[in-house]
N, C-alpha and C positions, 0 to 999 in steps of 0.2 A: 136481204133484210132479215130473214130468219136466222142466218148465220151470225149476223151482228147481235141479234137478240139473245141467241144462245151463248155467245161469247160474253155478253154483258152479264147474263145471269151467272155464268161460270166465274167471272171475275168477282162479282158481288159475293157469291158463295165462298170463294177462296179468301176474300178479305174478311168476311165474317168469321170463317173458320180460324184463320190466322190470328184474328183479334181475340177469339175465345181461348185459343191455346196460349197466347201471350199473357192473358189476364189470369189464367187458371193456376199459375205458379207464384202466387203472392203470399206474403206472410199472413194476410187476413184470412186466407182459406184454412190456416192451421189454428185459428183462434178457438174453434170448438174443441179441438184435441187438447189444447193447452188448458182450457177451462175444465175439461173432464179430468185431466191429470192433476190440476190443483185441487179439485174436490176430492179426488181419490186419496191424495197424500194427506189432505186435511182430515178426512174421515179416519184414515189409519192412525194418524197422530192423536186425534181425539180419543179414539177407542183405546189406544195403548195408554194414554194418560189417565183416562177414567179407570181402567182396570188397575193401574198402579196405585192410584190414590184411594179408590173405593174397595179394593180387594182386601182379603184377610191378610194380616201380618202376624204369623205365628212362627217366629224364629226360635226353634228349639235347638238343643245341643246336637241332636241327631241330624237335623236338617242342615246345620252349618258345617257338619263334618264332611270331608272329601269322600266322594264315592269311588270305591276301587272295585267295581264289578262284584260286590258282595263279599269280597275277601278282606279280612282284617289287614291293616297296614303293618308291614314288617320291615323295619329298617328304612334306609334312604333309597329313593328311586334313582338318584344320580350316581349310579355306580358305573365305573368304566367298562366298556364293552370292546371286545377285540375288533380290530379293523378288518380282519379277514371276513367277518360276517358281512359287512357293508360292501367289501370288494366283490364277494361272490354274488351278492344281490344285484349290484350294478352291472356286473358282467352278464348275469342272466338276462336282465332287461335289455341290454345292448344286443346280445346275440338273438334274443327272441324277436326283437323288432327287425333285425337284419334278415332273419329267416323269413319273416312275413313279407318283406320287400322282395326277396329272391323268389318266393312263390308267386307273388303278384306279377312279376316281370316275365314270367315264362309263358 
């Protein structure tokens, strides 16, 4: 009788546990995360919109000019460059990564 009672409790517990795990992976459980994500995106969009519309707009000649690290612009930036430079850079990266893999495999 005691063995039957223990088996009955064990099966009820297992059924309860299995039902809990089966129900725990539903889309409704992710609803709070979705709501929080919607509020976060809404807050960010609202703040960015408010700062864009309410912020100062002082477009001067100096602000609209391209920034070149404090150096005055001289000529065109689209000048041809030797392919040897890029070839050396690519080969350096290639062999550098290869040496790292050789060191890691030893």
